[in-house]
C-alpha positions in Angstrom: 0.0 0.3 0.1 1.1 3.4 -0.8 1.2 6.3 1.7 0.8 8.8 -1.1 -3.0 9.1 -2.3 -1.5 10.4 -5.6 -0.3 7.0 -6.4 -3.7 5.3 -6.2 -5.3 4.0 -9.1 -9.2 4.4 -10.0 -8.9 0.5 -9.6 -7.5 1.0 -6.1 -10.6 3.6 -5.2 -13.1 1.2 -6.7 -11.8 -1.9 -4.4 -12.1 0.5 -1.3 -15.7 1.4 -2.5 -16.7 -2.6 -2.8 -15.1 -3.2 0.9 -17.1 0.0 2.1 -20.3 -1.4 0.6 -19.5 -4.9 1.8 -19.2 -3.5 5.3 -22.4 -1.1 5.3 -20.9 2.2 4.7 -22.5 3.4 1.5 -21.6 7.1 1.9 -17.9 6.2 2.0 -18.4 3.7 -0.9 -20.0 6.6 -3.0 -17.1 9.1 -1.9 -14.4 6.3 -3.2 -16.3 5.5 -6.2 -16.5 9.2 -7.0 -13.1 9.8 -6.7 -12.5 6.6 -9.1 -14.9 8.0 -11.7 -12.9 11.3 -11.6 -9.7 9.4 -12.5 -11.3 7.4 -15.1 -10.8 8.8 -18.5 -13.8 7.0 -20.5 -17.0 9.2 -19.7 -19.1 5.8 -20.1 -17.0 4.1 -17.7 -17.2 7.1 -15.1 -20.8 7.3 -15.4 -21.3 3.5 -14.9 -19.2 3.6 -11.7 -21.3 6.8 -10.5 -24.4 4.7 -11.2 -23.3 1.6 -9.5 -22.6 3.8 -6.2 -25.4 6.3 -5.8 -25.3 9.1 -3.4 -27.4 7.3 -0.1 -28.1 10.8 0.8 -30.1 11.8 -2.3 -31.7 8.2 -2.8 -35.1 7.9 -1.2 -36.9 4.6 -0.2 -40.6 4.4 -0.1 -42.3 3.0 2.8 -46.0 2.5 3.8 
């Protein structure tokens, strides 16, 4: 592991996002995925990353 965040790749951030999702931390997963999307050069791939990890503060669940 590197101690310099500038050395991290989009894949590193995606791995972190998946780990945060698995441990029930959706907001941290969203933040890590957003950084992964920023580091991705392909706009379609970046959009896919963002869609996979939506901001949990803006998504709403319906309940009765």
